N, C-alpha and C positions, 0 to 999 in steps of 0.2 A: 505493501499501502506504500503512497505516496503522500509529502507531506500535502497539507493543503494550498500552501504559497503553491507548487506546483504542478497543483489541480488548476487553480485559479489563471496562468498563467499558458497550460493547454487548450488549444484549438476544438472546437467541437468534434472533428475527424479524430486527431489525437486521444481522444478521451473515450469514445468510441473502439477504438482502436485496441489502447490499455484495459477499457469494459471487457474482450473480448478475448483477452490473453490471459485475463484472472479464471481462475476456476472458482465463483464465485454461486453457490448453490441460493437458490430464493427461494426463502420461506415459500411452505404449503400455506395454499387461496392466496396468498400475498394479490394475486388479479380479482377473485371477487372481492377484495375489503377494497381495492383500491373504487371499484364498480358502484358499491354500494356506497362509500363516501361522497362519489361523484352524487350519487344518485339521487344522496339525501341534502345535499349540497342543494343541486338544480333545484329540488321538489321546496327548500327554506327560505329559497329565494323566491322563489313564485311566489310562495303565501305568502310573505313578508308584505305590512302592507306600502302602500305609493306613497311619498312624501308628497305633498304639494308644491309645485310652483308655488316659487314667492312669486307674489304681484310690481313688477318692476312699477306699477306706478305711486308707489307709496312714499319713496321718498322724496318723490315732485310735490303732490298732496303734503305733506310736510313743509318744506320748504317754501309751497307755496301759503301755506297758513301764513309762517311765522314774518313771511315779507307782508303780509297784510295790517300782520298787529306792530311792525316796526313802519310800518305806513301811516298807521293810525296813531301810537305814537309819537312821530321826527316830527309831522307835518303838523304844520299849525293846524287849531281845531276851527272852520268856517265862523265867522259871528262873533269872533275875541277881539281887541283888541289888540292893535297892533304894537312890540314892545317897543321901548324907548330907556334913552339911557339912563341913566343909572350914577350915572356920575357929570356934573356939571363941570366941575373942571375938568379939562383935559388933560393935564399934568400927573392927578389924582387916576389917572384910567389907567391914563401910559404906567404909571407906578402899578395898580395894581398887576398890568397884563403883562409888568417886565417880572413881579413874584408868581407868577402861575406859569408861567415859561419855566421858571427860574428850578421851581416843585418840577413842572416835570420833564427837565432836566436830569433830577434829581432823582425822580424814579427808573428813569429810563436808560439809566447810568447804573445801580442795582442792576436792573433788571440782563444789562447786557452782560454785566460782570459773572450774575450769575448763570449766563448760558453760556460765560465761553468759561467758569471749572466747569461745568454738564460736556461740554464739549471733550473739555481733557480727558473725563473722567469714560468719557463711551471710547475712544481709544483700548483702553485698559484691558476687557476682557478680549481684544482681536489678539491684542498680543500674547496676551497669557496662551489661548492655541494655537496661535504661531508657533512659539515657545515649546507647548507639547506636540504638536504636529512634526517638528524637526527633531526630537528624540528617536 
């Protein structure tokens, strides 16, 4: 008997020739057991209930509903007065705007830093797997 590595590298014709050279006795009733197993598998497959196909329009409907809700929340309601400025002094409004942008910038900076840390950590499993396969 050959090693598994040798068998994996052999062509199908070589495997057949090697099998014919070997004098291996086939267990009694093997053919009947194989036929019975195949018949049982065929019957089991036929008797299993068929899975219903997923309806492809459901995600589109959910998206349309979400878009409608977003439109209702974002668009100004009819009949309401238009918005007016909350600041009389343009310098105060500009200062508030700068403060708001600074807050956004700080939050974005924190998010970018966390994303960079996560990106460096994502490569570690691949490095470990490569080291294991190199052995």
